PDB file with one MODEL, atoms N, CA, C and O in Angstrom:
MODEL        1
ATOM      1  N   MET A   1     -15.563  -6.313   5.681  1.00  0.00           N
ATOM      2  CA  MET A   1     -14.957  -4.623   5.891  1.00  0.00           C
ATOM      3  C   MET A   1     -15.794  -3.948   4.608  1.00  0.00           C
ATOM      4  O   MET A   1     -15.491  -4.025   3.418  1.00  0.00           O
ATOM      5  N   GLY A   2     -16.853  -3.314   5.162  1.00  0.00           N
ATOM      6  CA  GLY A   2     -17.636  -2.653   4.147  1.00  0.00           C
ATOM      7  C   GLY A   2     -17.113  -0.943   4.068  1.00  0.00           C
ATOM      8  O   GLY A   2     -16.029  -0.508   4.457  1.00  0.00           O
ATOM      9  N   GLY A   3     -18.370  -0.076   3.373  1.00  0.00           N
ATOM     10  CA  GLY A   3     -17.743   1.274   3.408  1.00  0.00           C
ATOM     11  C   GLY A   3     -16.989   1.411   1.947  1.00  0.00           C
ATOM     12  O   GLY A   3     -16.470   0.518   1.277  1.00  0.00           O
ATOM     13  N   VAL A   4     -17.119   3.066   1.626  1.00  0.00           N
ATOM     14  CA  VAL A   4     -16.641   3.092   0.248  1.00  0.00           C
ATOM     15  C   VAL A   4     -15.172   2.928  -0.303  1.00  0.00           C
ATOM     16  O   VAL A   4     -14.189   3.465   0.208  1.00  0.00           O
ATOM     17  N   LYS A   5     -15.154   2.081  -1.458  1.00  0.00           N
ATOM     18  CA  LYS A   5     -13.929   2.127  -2.347  1.00  0.00           C
ATOM     19  C   LYS A   5     -13.118   3.389  -3.019  1.00  0.00           C
ATOM     20  O   LYS A   5     -13.707   4.149  -3.787  1.00  0.00           O
ATOM     21  N   LEU A   6     -11.873   3.548  -2.719  1.00  0.00           N
ATOM     22  CA  LEU A   6     -11.621   4.822  -3.844  1.00  0.00           C
ATOM     23  C   LEU A   6     -11.447   3.761  -4.904  1.00  0.00           C
ATOM     24  O   LEU A   6     -11.128   2.572  -4.880  1.00  0.00           O
ATOM     25  N   SER A   7     -11.929   5.039  -6.287  1.00  0.00           N
ATOM     26  CA  SER A   7     -12.070   4.575  -7.671  1.00  0.00           C
ATOM     27  C   SER A   7     -10.143   4.120  -8.005  1.00  0.00           C
ATOM     28  O   SER A   7      -9.083   4.477  -7.490  1.00  0.00           O
ATOM     29  N   PRO A   8     -10.435   3.404  -8.858  1.00  0.00           N
ATOM     30  CA  PRO A   8      -9.023   3.196  -9.680  1.00  0.00           C
ATOM     31  C   PRO A   8      -8.295   4.731  -9.947  1.00  0.00           C
ATOM     32  O   PRO A   8      -7.079   4.876 -10.073  1.00  0.00           O
ATOM     33  N   VAL A   9      -9.136   5.661  -9.995  1.00  0.00           N
ATOM     34  CA  VAL A   9      -8.796   7.095 -10.974  1.00  0.00           C
ATOM     35  C   VAL A   9      -7.926   7.773  -9.705  1.00  0.00           C
ATOM     36  O   VAL A   9      -7.083   8.657  -9.858  1.00  0.00           O
ATOM     37  N   ILE A  10      -8.371   7.077  -8.208  1.00  0.00           N
ATOM     38  CA  ILE A  10      -8.274   8.432  -7.159  1.00  0.00           C
ATOM     39  C   ILE A  10      -6.976   7.026  -6.240  1.00  0.00           C
ATOM     40  O   ILE A  10      -6.669   7.318  -5.085  1.00  0.00           O
ATOM     41  N   ARG A  11      -6.423   5.819  -6.764  1.00  0.00           N
ATOM     42  CA  ARG A  11      -5.604   5.411  -6.227  1.00  0.00           C
ATOM     43  C   ARG A  11      -4.213   5.745  -6.670  1.00  0.00           C
ATOM     44  O   ARG A  11      -3.174   5.464  -6.073  1.00  0.00           O
ATOM     45  N   GLY A  12      -4.361   6.469  -7.953  1.00  0.00           N
ATOM     46  CA  GLY A  12      -2.466   6.641  -8.511  1.00  0.00           C
ATOM     47  C   GLY A  12      -2.244   8.207  -7.877  1.00  0.00           C
ATOM     48  O   GLY A  12      -1.080   8.512  -7.618  1.00  0.00           O
ATOM     49  N   PRO A  13      -3.011   8.928  -7.690  1.00  0.00           N
ATOM     50  CA  PRO A  13      -2.633   9.414  -6.971  1.00  0.00           C
ATOM     51  C   PRO A  13      -2.174   9.690  -5.703  1.00  0.00           C
ATOM     52  O   PRO A  13      -1.308  10.481  -5.329  1.00  0.00           O
ATOM     53  N   PHE A  14      -3.215   8.563  -4.805  1.00  0.00           N
ATOM     54  CA  PHE A  14      -2.830   8.166  -3.586  1.00  0.00           C
ATOM     55  C   PHE A  14      -1.587   7.910  -3.152  1.00  0.00           C
ATOM     56  O   PHE A  14      -0.739   8.358  -2.381  1.00  0.00           O
ATOM     57  N   ARG A  15      -1.844   6.675  -4.227  1.00  0.00           N
ATOM     58  CA  ARG A  15       0.016   6.031  -3.941  1.00  0.00           C
ATOM     59  C   ARG A  15       1.268   7.123  -3.915  1.00  0.00           C
ATOM     60  O   ARG A  15       2.302   6.994  -3.259  1.00  0.00           O
ATOM     61  N   LYS A  16       0.937   8.184  -4.754  1.00  0.00           N
ATOM     62  CA  LYS A  16       2.000   8.718  -5.264  1.00  0.00           C
ATOM     63  C   LYS A  16       1.987  10.240  -4.205  1.00  0.00           C
ATOM     64  O   LYS A  16       2.838  11.094  -4.452  1.00  0.00           O
ATOM     65  N   LEU A  17       1.194  10.428  -3.297  1.00  0.00           N
ATOM     66  CA  LEU A  17       1.542  11.042  -2.042  1.00  0.00           C
ATOM     67  C   LEU A  17       1.849  10.543  -1.099  1.00  0.00           C
ATOM     68  O   LEU A  17       2.413  11.193  -0.218  1.00  0.00           O
ATOM     69  N   VAL A  18       1.452   8.568  -0.897  1.00  0.00           N
ATOM     70  CA  VAL A  18       1.752   7.765  -0.169  1.00  0.00           C
ATOM     71  C   VAL A  18       3.511   7.508  -0.167  1.00  0.00           C
ATOM     72  O   VAL A  18       4.160   7.381   0.870  1.00  0.00           O
ATOM     73  N   LYS A  19       3.961   7.475  -1.237  1.00  0.00           N
ATOM     74  CA  LYS A  19       5.397   7.168  -2.044  1.00  0.00           C
ATOM     75  C   LYS A  19       5.929   8.532  -1.451  1.00  0.00           C
ATOM     76  O   LYS A  19       6.677   8.389  -0.483  1.00  0.00           O
ATOM     77  N   LYS A  20       5.693   9.752  -1.831  1.00  0.00           N
ATOM     78  CA  LYS A  20       6.471  11.069  -1.434  1.00  0.00           C
ATOM     79  C   LYS A  20       6.520  11.199   0.385  1.00  0.00           C
ATOM     80  O   LYS A  20       7.587  11.448   0.945  1.00  0.00           O
ATOM     81  N   GLY A  21       5.670  11.064   0.900  1.00  0.00           N
ATOM     82  CA  GLY A  21       5.778  10.537   2.485  1.00  0.00           C
ATOM     83  C   GLY A  21       4.906  11.434   3.004  1.00  0.00           C
ATOM     84  O   GLY A  21       5.454  12.047   3.920  1.00  0.00           O
ATOM     85  N   MET A  22       3.794  11.779   2.823  1.00  0.00           N
ATOM     86  CA  MET A  22       3.005  12.869   3.364  1.00  0.00           C
ATOM     87  C   MET A  22       1.956  12.231   4.409  1.00  0.00           C
ATOM     88  O   MET A  22       1.297  11.214   4.191  1.00  0.00           O
ATOM     89  N   VAL A  23       1.913  13.098   5.714  1.00  0.00           N
ATOM     90  CA  VAL A  23       1.217  12.405   6.540  1.00  0.00           C
ATOM     91  C   VAL A  23       0.035  12.004   6.309  1.00  0.00           C
ATOM     92  O   VAL A  23      -0.610  12.660   5.491  1.00  0.00           O
ATOM     93  N   ILE A  24      -0.772  10.513   7.115  1.00  0.00           N
ATOM     94  CA  ILE A  24      -1.305   9.765   6.819  1.00  0.00           C
ATOM     95  C   ILE A  24      -3.151  10.853   7.118  1.00  0.00           C
ATOM     96  O   ILE A  24      -4.148  10.902   6.397  1.00  0.00           O
ATOM     97  N   LYS A  25      -2.919  11.379   8.164  1.00  0.00           N
ATOM     98  CA  LYS A  25      -3.756  12.448   8.371  1.00  0.00           C
ATOM     99  C   LYS A  25      -4.293  13.478   7.603  1.00  0.00           C
ATOM    100  O   LYS A  25      -5.466  13.830   7.726  1.00  0.00           O
ATOM    101  N   ASP A  26      -3.448  14.026   6.755  1.00  0.00           N
ATOM    102  CA  ASP A  26      -3.352  14.799   5.746  1.00  0.00           C
ATOM    103  C   ASP A  26      -3.801  14.078   4.531  1.00  0.00           C
ATOM    104  O   ASP A  26      -4.805  14.576   4.024  1.00  0.00           O
ATOM    105  N   ILE A  27      -3.369  13.142   3.993  1.00  0.00           N
ATOM    106  CA  ILE A  27      -3.761  12.156   3.236  1.00  0.00           C
ATOM    107  C   ILE A  27      -5.456  11.924   3.242  1.00  0.00           C
ATOM    108  O   ILE A  27      -6.190  11.961   2.255  1.00  0.00           O
ATOM    109  N   ALA A  28      -5.834  11.682   4.618  1.00  0.00           N
ATOM    110  CA  ALA A  28      -7.391  10.918   4.955  1.00  0.00           C
ATOM    111  C   ALA A  28      -8.320  12.312   4.679  1.00  0.00           C
ATOM    112  O   ALA A  28      -9.316  12.423   3.965  1.00  0.00           O
ATOM    113  N   HIS A  29      -7.515  13.505   5.645  1.00  0.00           N
ATOM    114  CA  HIS A  29      -8.453  15.013   4.801  1.00  0.00           C
ATOM    115  C   HIS A  29      -8.519  15.241   3.311  1.00  0.00           C
ATOM    116  O   HIS A  29      -9.529  15.635   2.728  1.00  0.00           O
ATOM    117  N   TYR A  30      -7.184  14.920   2.649  1.00  0.00           N
ATOM    118  CA  TYR A  30      -7.533  15.450   1.241  1.00  0.00           C
ATOM    119  C   TYR A  30      -8.226  14.686   0.367  1.00  0.00           C
ATOM    120  O   TYR A  30      -8.785  15.151  -0.627  1.00  0.00           O
ATOM    121  N   PHE A  31      -8.227  13.183   0.767  1.00  0.00           N
ATOM    122  CA  PHE A  31      -9.084  12.269   0.207  1.00  0.00           C
ATOM    123  C   PHE A  31     -10.576  12.206   0.858  1.00  0.00           C
ATOM    124  O   PHE A  31     -11.338  11.389   0.341  1.00  0.00           O
ATOM    125  N   GLU A  32     -11.041  12.947   1.882  1.00  0.00           N
ATOM    126  CA  GLU A  32     -11.960  13.026   2.749  1.00  0.00           C
ATOM    127  C   GLU A  32     -12.347  11.557   2.519  1.00  0.00           C
ATOM    128  O   GLU A  32     -13.194  11.229   1.688  1.00  0.00           O
ATOM    129  N   THR A  33     -11.394  10.320   3.635  1.00  0.00           N
ATOM    130  CA  THR A  33     -11.889   9.558   4.161  1.00  0.00           C
ATOM    131  C   THR A  33     -11.206   9.178   5.543  1.00  0.00           C
ATOM    132  O   THR A  33     -10.346   9.995   5.872  1.00  0.00           O
ATOM    133  N   THR A  34     -11.377   8.206   6.360  1.00  0.00           N
ATOM    134  CA  THR A  34     -10.344   8.265   7.247  1.00  0.00           C
ATOM    135  C   THR A  34      -9.221   7.579   7.494  1.00  0.00           C
ATOM    136  O   THR A  34      -8.787   7.226   6.398  1.00  0.00           O
ATOM    137  N   ARG A  35      -8.506   7.194   8.369  1.00  0.00           N
ATOM    138  CA  ARG A  35      -7.008   7.442   8.737  1.00  0.00           C
ATOM    139  C   ARG A  35      -6.986   6.131   8.151  1.00  0.00           C
ATOM    140  O   ARG A  35      -6.318   5.912   7.141  1.00  0.00           O
ATOM    141  N   GLN A  36      -7.942   4.893   8.938  1.00  0.00           N
ATOM    142  CA  GLN A  36      -7.674   3.528   8.659  1.00  0.00           C
ATOM    143  C   GLN A  36      -8.293   3.030   7.261  1.00  0.00           C
ATOM    144  O   GLN A  36      -8.347   1.817   7.056  1.00  0.00           O
ATOM    145  N   THR A  37      -8.718   3.852   6.386  1.00  0.00           N
ATOM    146  CA  THR A  37      -8.598   3.582   4.920  1.00  0.00           C
ATOM    147  C   THR A  37      -7.641   3.480   4.278  1.00  0.00           C
ATOM    148  O   THR A  37      -7.239   2.664   3.448  1.00  0.00           O
ATOM    149  N   VAL A  38      -7.021   4.991   5.003  1.00  0.00           N
ATOM    150  CA  VAL A  38      -5.619   5.268   3.963  1.00  0.00           C
ATOM    151  C   VAL A  38      -4.695   3.927   4.410  1.00  0.00           C
ATOM    152  O   VAL A  38      -4.330   3.045   3.632  1.00  0.00           O
ATOM    153  N   HIS A  39      -4.412   3.990   5.830  1.00  0.00           N
ATOM    154  CA  HIS A  39      -3.575   2.760   6.064  1.00  0.00           C
ATOM    155  C   HIS A  39      -3.790   1.423   5.146  1.00  0.00           C
ATOM    156  O   HIS A  39      -2.916   0.699   4.669  1.00  0.00           O
ATOM    157  N   ARG A  40      -4.913   1.333   5.063  1.00  0.00           N
ATOM    158  CA  ARG A  40      -5.460  -0.281   4.549  1.00  0.00           C
ATOM    159  C   ARG A  40      -4.557   0.011   2.541  1.00  0.00           C
ATOM    160  O   ARG A  40      -3.688  -0.561   1.883  1.00  0.00           O
ATOM    161  N   LEU A  41      -5.260   0.926   2.397  1.00  0.00           N
ATOM    162  CA  LEU A  41      -4.492   1.015   0.870  1.00  0.00           C
ATOM    163  C   LEU A  41      -3.335   1.511   1.053  1.00  0.00           C
ATOM    164  O   LEU A  41      -2.678   1.096   0.098  1.00  0.00           O
ATOM    165  N   ARG A  42      -2.783   2.046   1.595  1.00  0.00           N
ATOM    166  CA  ARG A  42      -1.492   1.940   2.048  1.00  0.00           C
ATOM    167  C   ARG A  42      -1.042   0.605   1.869  1.00  0.00           C
ATOM    168  O   ARG A  42      -0.658   0.229   0.762  1.00  0.00           O
ATOM    169  N   ARG A  43      -1.058  -0.268   3.022  1.00  0.00           N
ATOM    170  CA  ARG A  43      -0.266  -1.510   3.008  1.00  0.00           C
ATOM    171  C   ARG A  43      -0.965  -2.477   1.519  1.00  0.00           C
ATOM    172  O   ARG A  43      -0.208  -3.352   1.098  1.00  0.00           O
ATOM    173  N   ALA A  44      -2.187  -2.331   0.858  1.00  0.00           N
ATOM    174  CA  ALA A  44      -2.425  -2.942  -0.310  1.00  0.00           C
ATOM    175  C   ALA A  44      -1.550  -2.563  -1.435  1.00  0.00           C
ATOM    176  O   ALA A  44      -1.264  -3.375  -2.314  1.00  0.00           O
ATOM    177  N   SER A  45      -1.127  -1.377  -1.429  1.00  0.00           N
ATOM    178  CA  SER A  45      -0.181  -0.913  -2.770  1.00  0.00           C
ATOM    179  C   SER A  45       0.975  -1.718  -2.324  1.00  0.00           C
ATOM    180  O   SER A  45       1.347  -2.786  -2.808  1.00  0.00           O
ATOM    181  N   ILE A  46       1.597  -0.936  -1.140  1.00  0.00           N
ATOM    182  CA  ILE A  46       2.703  -2.178  -0.917  1.00  0.00           C
ATOM    183  C   ILE A  46       2.950  -3.480  -1.318  1.00  0.00           C
ATOM    184  O   ILE A  46       3.925  -4.044  -1.813  1.00  0.00           O
ATOM    185  N   GLY A  47       1.549  -3.912  -0.900  1.00  0.00           N
ATOM    186  CA  GLY A  47       1.711  -5.326  -1.229  1.00  0.00           C
ATOM    187  C   GLY A  47       1.752  -5.809  -2.416  1.00  0.00           C
ATOM    188  O   GLY A  47       2.551  -6.709  -2.676  1.00  0.00           O
ATOM    189  N   ASN A  48       0.815  -5.252  -3.456  1.00  0.00           N
ATOM    190  CA  ASN A  48       1.031  -5.196  -4.710  1.00  0.00           C
ATOM    191  C   ASN A  48       2.480  -5.259  -5.733  1.00  0.00           C
ATOM    192  O   ASN A  48       2.735  -5.987  -6.692  1.00  0.00           O
ATOM    193  N   GLN A  49       3.380  -4.025  -4.986  1.00  0.00           N
ATOM    194  CA  GLN A  49       4.989  -4.116  -5.250  1.00  0.00           C
ATOM    195  C   GLN A  49       5.841  -5.082  -5.057  1.00  0.00           C
ATOM    196  O   GLN A  49       6.717  -5.603  -5.747  1.00  0.00           O
ATOM    197  N   ASN A  50       5.375  -5.256  -3.845  1.00  0.00           N
ATOM    198  CA  ASN A  50       6.594  -7.139  -3.524  1.00  0.00           C
ATOM    199  C   ASN A  50       5.872  -8.001  -4.056  1.00  0.00           C
ATOM    200  O   ASN A  50       6.625  -8.967  -4.174  1.00  0.00           O
ATOM    201  N   PHE A  51       4.646  -8.346  -4.554  1.00  0.00           N
ATOM    202  CA  PHE A  51       4.551  -9.380  -5.384  1.00  0.00           C
ATOM    203  C   PHE A  51       3.865  -9.053  -6.521  1.00  0.00           C
ATOM    204  O   PHE A  51       2.838  -8.375  -6.575  1.00  0.00           O
ATOM    205  N   PRO A  52       4.562  -9.639  -7.582  1.00  0.00           N
ATOM    206  CA  PRO A  52       4.063  -8.688  -9.372  1.00  0.00           C
ATOM    207  C   PRO A  52       2.817  -9.959  -9.512  1.00  0.00           C
ATOM    208  O   PRO A  52       2.772 -10.839  -8.652  1.00  0.00           O
ATOM    209  N   ARG A  53       2.271  -9.951 -10.159  1.00  0.00           N
ATOM    210  CA  ARG A  53       1.732 -10.613 -11.019  1.00  0.00           C
ATOM    211  C   ARG A  53       2.126 -11.606 -11.967  1.00  0.00           C
ATOM    212  O   ARG A  53       2.831 -11.418 -12.958  1.00  0.00           O
ATOM    213  N   GLN A  54       1.456 -13.015 -11.464  1.00  0.00           N
ATOM    214  CA  GLN A  54       2.473 -14.670 -12.207  1.00  0.00           C
ATOM    215  C   GLN A  54       1.518 -14.749 -13.239  1.00  0.00           C
ATOM    216  O   GLN A  54       0.290 -14.817 -13.200  1.00  0.00           O
ATOM    217  N   PRO A  55       2.358 -14.726 -14.208  1.00  0.00           N
ATOM    218  CA  PRO A  55       1.387 -15.533 -15.459  1.00  0.00           C
ATOM    219  C   PRO A  55       0.649 -16.648 -15.245  1.00  0.00           C
ATOM    220  O   PRO A  55       1.084 -17.745 -14.895  1.00  0.00           O
ATOM    221  N   LYS A  56      -0.727 -16.281 -15.512  1.00  0.00           N
ATOM    222  CA  LYS A  56      -1.356 -17.771 -15.638  1.00  0.00           C
ATOM    223  C   LYS A  56      -0.573 -18.784 -16.893  1.00  0.00           C
ATOM    224  O   LYS A  56       0.129 -18.395 -17.826  1.00  0.00           O
ATOM    225  N   GLU A  57      -0.913 -19.974 -16.590  1.00  0.00           N
ATOM    226  CA  GLU A  57      -0.276 -21.659 -17.509  1.00  0.00           C
ATOM    227  C   GLU A  57      -1.762 -21.637 -18.222  1.00  0.00           C
ATOM    228  O   GLU A  57      -2.904 -21.482 -17.789  1.00  0.00           O
ATOM    229  N   SER A  58      -1.347 -21.805 -19.177  1.00  0.00           N
ATOM    230  CA  SER A  58      -2.563 -21.743 -20.427  1.00  0.00           C
ATOM    231  C   SER A  58      -3.326 -23.061 -20.227  1.00  0.00           C
ATOM    232  O   SER A  58      -3.011 -24.052 -19.568  1.00  0.00           O
ATOM    233  N   LYS A  59      -4.476 -22.793 -21.014  1.00  0.00           N
ATOM    234  CA  LYS A  59      -5.565 -23.759 -20.468  1.00  0.00           C
ATOM    235  C   LYS A  59      -5.961 -24.769 -21.773  1.00  0.00           C
ATOM    236  O   LYS A  59      -6.712 -25.741 -21.693  1.00  0.00           O
ATOM    237  N   VAL A  60      -5.348 -24.351 -22.850  1.00  0.00           N
ATOM    238  CA  VAL A  60      -5.034 -25.159 -23.921  1.00  0.00           C
ATOM    239  C   VAL A  60      -3.520 -25.899 -24.035  1.00  0.00           C
ATOM    240  O   VAL A  60      -2.341 -25.602 -23.841  1.00  0.00           O
ATOM    241  N   THR A  61      -4.337 -27.075 -24.484  1.00  0.00           N
ATOM    242  CA  THR A  61      -3.230 -28.085 -24.877  1.00  0.00           C
ATOM    243  C   THR A  61      -2.340 -27.995 -25.969  1.00  0.00           C
ATOM    244  O   THR A  61      -2.577 -27.008 -26.667  1.00  0.00           O
ATOM    245  N   MET A  62      -1.604 -28.538 -26.269  1.00  0.00           N
ATOM    246  CA  MET A  62      -0.470 -28.558 -27.885  1.00  0.00           C
ATOM    247  C   MET A  62      -1.899 -29.676 -28.474  1.00  0.00           C
ATOM    248  O   MET A  62      -2.371 -29.322 -29.554  1.00  0.00           O
ATOM    249  N   GLU A  63      -2.298 -30.451 -28.073  1.00  0.00           N
ATOM    250  CA  GLU A  63      -3.433 -31.316 -28.689  1.00  0.00           C
ATOM    251  C   GLU A  63      -4.298 -30.458 -29.300  1.00  0.00           C
ATOM    252  O   GLU A  63      -4.232 -30.491 -30.528  1.00  0.00           O
ATOM    253  N   VAL A  64      -5.234 -29.560 -28.745  1.00  0.00           N
ATOM    254  CA  VAL A  64      -6.024 -28.621 -29.252  1.00  0.00           C
ATOM    255  C   VAL A  64      -5.598 -27.808 -29.668  1.00  0.00           C
ATOM    256  O   VAL A  64      -6.372 -26.985 -30.157  1.00  0.00           O
ATOM    257  N   GLU A  65      -4.660 -27.637 -29.707  1.00  0.00           N
ATOM    258  CA  GLU A  65      -4.034 -26.354 -30.005  1.00  0.00           C
ATOM    259  C   GLU A  65      -4.007 -26.868 -31.895  1.00  0.00           C
ATOM    260  O   GLU A  65      -4.495 -26.264 -32.850  1.00  0.00           O
ATOM    261  N   LEU A  66      -3.451 -27.816 -31.872  1.00  0.00           N
ATOM    262  CA  LEU A  66      -2.961 -28.412 -33.269  1.00  0.00           C
ATOM    263  C   LEU A  66      -4.359 -28.870 -33.853  1.00  0.00           C
ATOM    264  O   LEU A  66      -4.520 -28.661 -35.056  1.00  0.00           O
ATOM    265  N   SER A  67      -5.499 -29.532 -33.076  1.00  0.00           N
ATOM    266  CA  SER A  67      -6.789 -29.491 -34.043  1.00  0.00           C
ATOM    267  C   SER A  67      -7.409 -28.386 -34.315  1.00  0.00           C
ATOM    268  O   SER A  67      -8.201 -28.393 -35.258  1.00  0.00           O
ATOM    269  N   ILE A  68      -7.204 -27.231 -33.586  1.00  0.00           N
ATOM    270  CA  ILE A  68      -7.846 -26.030 -34.029  1.00  0.00           C
ATOM    271  C   ILE A  68      -7.272 -25.332 -35.248  1.00  0.00           C
ATOM    272  O   ILE A  68      -7.915 -24.576 -35.976  1.00  0.00           O
ATOM    273  N   LEU A  69      -5.996 -25.663 -35.398  1.00  0.00           N
ATOM    274  CA  LEU A  69      -5.410 -25.370 -36.525  1.00  0.00           C
ATOM    275  C   LEU A  69      -5.621 -26.058 -37.791  1.00  0.00           C
ATOM    276  O   LEU A  69      -5.558 -25.548 -38.909  1.00  0.00           O
ATOM    277  N   LYS A  70      -5.948 -27.606 -37.419  1.00  0.00           N
ATOM    278  CA  LYS A  70      -6.550 -28.315 -38.482  1.00  0.00           C
ATOM    279  C   LYS A  70      -7.780 -28.021 -38.748  1.00  0.00           C
ATOM    280  O   LYS A  70      -8.090 -28.361 -39.889  1.00  0.00           O
ATOM    281  N   LEU A  71      -8.673 -27.485 -38.107  1.00  0.00           N
ATOM    282  CA  LEU A  71      -9.866 -27.520 -38.253  1.00  0.00           C
ATOM    283  C   LEU A  71     -10.105 -25.726 -39.362  1.00  0.00           C
ATOM    284  O   LEU A  71     -10.824 -25.351 -40.289  1.00  0.00           O
ATOM    285  N   ARG A  72      -9.050 -25.161 -38.537  1.00  0.00           N
ATOM    286  CA  ARG A  72      -8.944 -24.064 -39.547  1.00  0.00           C
ATOM    287  C   ARG A  72      -8.839 -23.955 -40.963  1.00  0.00           C
ATOM    288  O   ARG A  72      -9.495 -23.245 -41.725  1.00  0.00           O
ATOM    289  N   THR A  73      -7.522 -25.108 -41.314  1.00  0.00           N
ATOM    290  CA  THR A  73      -7.248 -25.602 -42.300  1.00  0.00           C
ATOM    291  C   THR A  73      -7.942 -25.877 -43.747  1.00  0.00           C
ATOM    292  O   THR A  73      -7.849 -25.472 -44.906  1.00  0.00           O
ATOM    293  N   THR A  74      -8.689 -26.806 -42.983  1.00  0.00           N
ATOM    294  CA  THR A  74      -9.588 -27.852 -43.629  1.00  0.00           C
ATOM    295  C   THR A  74     -10.883 -27.127 -43.979  1.00  0.00           C
ATOM    296  O   THR A  74     -11.763 -27.671 -44.646  1.00  0.00           O
ATOM    297  N   PHE A  75     -10.995 -25.591 -43.398  1.00  0.00           N
ATOM    298  CA  PHE A  75     -12.259 -25.052 -44.111  1.00  0.00           C
ATOM    299  C   PHE A  75     -12.387 -23.615 -45.009  1.00  0.00           C
ATOM    300  O   PHE A  75     -13.378 -22.971 -45.353  1.00  0.00           O
ATOM    301  N   LYS A  76     -10.571 -23.357 -45.288  1.00  0.00           N
ATOM    302  CA  LYS A  76     -10.098 -22.291 -46.134  1.00  0.00           C
ATOM    303  C   LYS A  76     -10.374 -22.639 -47.827  1.00  0.00           C
ATOM    304  O   LYS A  76     -10.029 -21.830 -48.688  1.00  0.00           O
TER     305      LYS A  76
ENDMDL
END
């Protein structure tokens, strides 16, 4: 899917208009984009609300963490 993407600055007001229930055609006209883009971004914004970000598992093990602390105290 190519085309022009809306900047994050524009996505905030876009989401507010979608939440208020503004007509898709009017949102597309206001942002000078197509109805298809509005539908795609609306689906994406709804999807982000349903699936919040999950914290990532740390790549640093306890053994590595202890080694780092030991080195830091050695050179002080």
